[in-house]
C-alpha positions in Angstrom: 0.0 0.0 0.0 1.3 3.5 -0.8 1.9 5.2 2.5 0.2 8.3 1.2 -3.0 6.2 0.9 -3.0 4.8 4.4 -6.5 4.4 5.9 -7.3 5.6 9.4 -10.4 6.0 11.3 -12.2 8.7 13.1 -11.5 9.0 16.8 -14.3 7.9 19.0 -15.7 10.6 21.3 -15.5 9.4 24.9 -19.1 10.0 25.8 -21.1 11.3 22.8 -22.0 10.6 19.3 -20.9 13.2 16.7 -22.9 16.4 16.8 -25.2 17.1 13.9 -24.2 20.8 13.6 -21.4 23.1 14.7 -23.6 24.9 17.2 -24.6 21.5 18.7 -20.9 20.7 19.1 -20.3 24.0 20.9 -23.2 23.1 23.3 -21.7 19.7 23.9 -18.3 21.2 24.7 -19.8 23.8 27.1 -21.5 20.9 28.9 -18.2 19.2 29.4 -18.9 16.2 27.1 -15.5 16.5 25.3 -13.2 17.3 28.2 -12.9 19.8 31.0 -15.6 22.5 31.4 -14.6 25.6 29.3 -15.6 27.8 32.3 -12.6 26.4 34.1 -10.2 27.4 31.3 -8.8 30.8 30.1 -7.8 31.9 26.6 -4.1 32.6 27.2 -3.9 34.9 24.3 -6.0 36.0 21.3 -4.1 37.4 18.3 -4.6 38.4 14.7 -2.7 37.8 11.4 -3.4 39.6 8.1 -1.3 38.6 5.1 -1.3 38.5 1.3 0.2 35.9 -1.1 0.6 35.8 -4.9 2.0 32.6 -6.2 4.5 32.6 -9.1 2.7 32.3 -12.5 -0.6 33.4 -11.1 -2.5 36.7 -11.3 -4.5 36.3 -8.0 -3.4 37.9 -4.7 -4.9 35.9 -1.9 -5.7 38.1 1.1 -6.3 36.3 4.3 -7.2 37.3 7.9 -7.0 34.9 10.8 -7.9 35.2 14.4 -6.2 32.8 16.7 -6.6 31.6 20.3 -3.9 30.1 22.4 -5.2 27.8 25.1 -2.2 26.6 27.2 -0.1 24.5 24.8 -2.7 24.4 21.9 -3.7 26.9 19.3 -7.0 27.3 17.4 -7.4 29.4 14.3 -10.2 30.7 12.1 -10.0 32.8 8.9 -12.6 35.5 8.3 -13.6 38.0 5.8 -12.1 41.5 5.8 -14.0 43.9 8.1 -15.8 41.1 9.9 -14.1 41.7 13.2 -11.8 44.4 14.5 -8.2 44.0 15.9 -9.4 45.4 19.2 -10.9 42.0 19.9 -7.4 40.7 20.7 -7.1 43.2 23.6 -10.6 42.5 24.8 -10.5 38.7 24.6 -7.0 37.8 25.7 -7.3 36.3 29.2 -11.1 35.8 28.9 -12.8 32.6 30.2 -13.1 30.2 27.3 -16.8 29.6 27.9 -17.4 33.3 27.4 -15.7 33.2 24.0 -17.7 30.1 23.0 -21.0 31.7 24.1 -20.7 35.4 23.1 -17.8 36.0 20.7 -18.3 36.8 17.0 -18.4 33.5 15.0 -14.8 33.5 13.8 -13.5 33.9 17.4 -16.0 31.2 18.6 -14.6 28.8 16.0 -11.0 29.6 16.9 -11.8 29.1 20.6 -13.6 25.8 19.8 -10.6 24.7 17.7 -8.2 25.5 20.5 -10.3 23.5 23.0 -10.6 20.4 20.8 -6.9 20.6 19.8 -6.0 20.6 23.4 -8.3 17.7 24.2 -6.6 15.6 21.4 -3.7 17.1 19.5 -3.3 16.0 15.9 0.2 14.7 16.7 -1.4 12.4 19.4 -4.0 11.1 16.9 -1.1 10.3 14.6 0.8 8.4 17.3 -2.3 6.4 18.0 -2.8 5.5 14.3 -5.9 7.6 13.6 -4.1 10.2 11.4 -1.4 10.1 8.9 1.3 12.8 9.2 2.4 14.3 5.9 5.5 16.4 5.9 5.5 19.3 3.5 9.0 20.0 2.1 11.3 22.9 2.7 10.9 25.3 -0.2 9.2 28.2 -1.9 5.5 29.0 -1.4 4.8 27.4 -4.8 6.6 24.1 -3.9 4.9 23.9 -0.5 1.4 24.8 -1.9 1.7 22.1 -4.5 2.8 19.5 -2.0 -0.1 20.5 0.4 -2.7 20.4 -2.3 -1.5 17.1 -3.7 -1.9 15.7 -0.2 -5.5 17.0 -0.1 -6.4 15.7 -3.5 -4.9 12.3 -2.5 -7.8 11.9 -0.2 -10.1 11.7 -3.2 -11.0 8.3 -4.5 -12.8 9.1 -7.7 -13.4 7.8 -11.2 -12.0 9.5 -14.2 -14.1 12.5 -15.1 -15.9 12.7 -11.8 -17.3 16.2 -11.0 -15.6 17.5 -7.8 -17.2 20.5 -6.1 -14.5 22.8 -4.8 -15.9 25.1 -2.1 -13.1 27.7 -1.6 -10.8 28.0 -4.6 -7.0 27.6 -4.4 -5.4 27.3 -7.8 -2.9 24.6 -7.0 -5.8 22.5 -5.6 -7.7 22.9 -8.9 -4.7 21.5 -10.7 -4.3 18.7 -8.2 -7.9 17.6 -8.6 -7.4 17.5 -12.4 -4.3 15.4 -11.9 -6.4 12.9 -10.0 -8.8 12.7 -13.0 -11.5 14.9 -11.6 -13.4 17.8 -13.2 -13.4 20.7 -10.7 -16.6 22.7 -10.1 -15.0 25.7 -8.4 -17.1 27.9 -6.1 -15.8 31.0 -4.2 -17.2 34.3 -3.0 -14.1 36.2 -3.8 -12.8 34.9 -7.2 -14.4 35.0 -10.7 -12.0 32.7 -12.6 -9.3 30.2 -11.8 -5.7 30.8 -13.0 -6.6 28.9 -16.2 -9.7 30.9 -16.9 -12.3 28.4 -15.5 -15.4 30.3 -14.3 -15.9 30.3 -10.6 -19.5 30.4 -9.4 -20.7 31.9 -6.1 -23.7 29.6 -6.0 -22.7 26.9 -3.6 -26.1 25.1 -3.9 -25.8 24.6 -7.6 -22.3 23.0 -7.1 -23.6 20.8 -4.3 -26.4 19.5 -6.6 -24.0 18.6 -9.5 -21.0 17.3 -7.6 -20.1 13.6 -7.2 -17.7 14.5 -4.4 -17.0 17.7 -2.6 -13.8 19.3 -1.3 -14.5 22.2 1.1 -12.2 24.6 3.0 -12.3 25.1 6.7 -13.4 28.7 5.9 -16.9 27.3 5.6 -16.8 26.9 9.4 -16.3 30.7 9.7 -18.9 31.8 7.2 -21.6 29.5 8.5 -21.9 27.3 5.3 -20.3 24.2 6.8 -23.6 22.8 8.2 -25.3 23.2 4.9 -22.5 21.4 3.0 -22.4 18.7 5.6 -26.2 18.1 5.5 -26.3 18.1 1.7 -23.4 15.6 1.3 -25.0 13.4 3.9 -28.4 13.4 2.2 -26.9 12.8 -1.2 -24.5 10.2 0.1 -21.4 11.7 -1.6 -17.9 12.1 -0.1 -17.0 15.3 1.7 -13.3 16.1 2.0 -12.4 19.1 4.2 -9.1 20.8 4.0 -8.7 22.8 7.1 -6.4 25.4 8.5 -9.4 27.1 10.0 -11.0 24.8 12.6 -8.9 21.6 11.8 -9.9 20.0 15.1 -13.5 21.2 14.7 -13.9 19.5 11.3 -12.3 16.4 12.8 -15.3 16.1 15.1 -17.5 15.4 12.1 -15.5 12.5 10.7 -17.9 9.7 10.1 -20.9 12.0 10.4 -20.8 13.6 7.0 -17.0 14.3 6.6 -15.4 11.3 5.0 -11.8 12.6 4.9 -9.8 15.6 6.4 -6.5 17.3 5.8 -5.8 19.0 9.1 -3.2 21.7 9.2 -2.7 23.1 12.7 -1.1 26.5 13.4 1.6 27.6 12.5 0.3 27.2 8.9 2.5 26.2 6.0 2.5 29.6 4.4 4.2 31.1 7.4 7.4 29.0 7.0 9.8 27.9 4.4 10.9 24.9 6.6 9.4 21.5 6.8 5.9 21.4 8.5 3.4 18.7 9.1 -0.3 18.3 8.1 -2.4 15.4 9.2 -4.7 13.3 7.0 -7.7 11.5 8.4 -10.0 9.0 6.6 -13.1 7.3 7.7 -12.9 3.5 7.5 -14.9 3.6 4.3 -12.6 6.2 2.8 -13.5 9.1 0.6 
């Protein structure tokens, strides 16, 4: 077996079945069903990153904003749209009780706090040590080299027939190329792009893509903008694979493995674009695979 195609299985929750929605997962965490009560924990720090990237050979400048929460020795992150929250939130939320962030913070900060909590409860590296995740090392190199390696690892979670239509919710050009290399026909959907690097039209109608797709690859950003539950429910009802590639909320998406999410590429903070050195992402598969 190719080591890049290793199967693993979703970790079992100690006391609960997978939550049907993100809000239900938050309520379960607040009730102490996934570990210590969040009311007993404090967000060590809340911080903010804003950066832009233009890959060589492309004409798209990706502009990304992240809010991040440190909880002891874990980090949680969530991307958000420009103007959605203000940097002052870092001053106001650092040192806050975690349950306060989970209950009252704007959605991106709630997701980052939830991600930090679930990452602390079971770090991805521990899941890998226990055989539930496959670590994939991204090589030292330029942004282009590292992006291609990352997106090939994501596309490697797809088990599709030649010509299968793959909905891509959240467009990254190297991932479009990686899906094509796997034999898929990308159906790109994004709120902020009109075309791919190769001129493919990009729709902003997620529902149309979800109806046509034979498999779906979605970014963790869907956790931030509130579309994740819709994608999850539609893929469940249609019985089609859902692969999530997550920097945003990588441990949150993991909680839905086997409950709509069939595979996950989880990339905890610090993310690959912030380093030229080797970093690790973690691939999860349900037993049935993607």
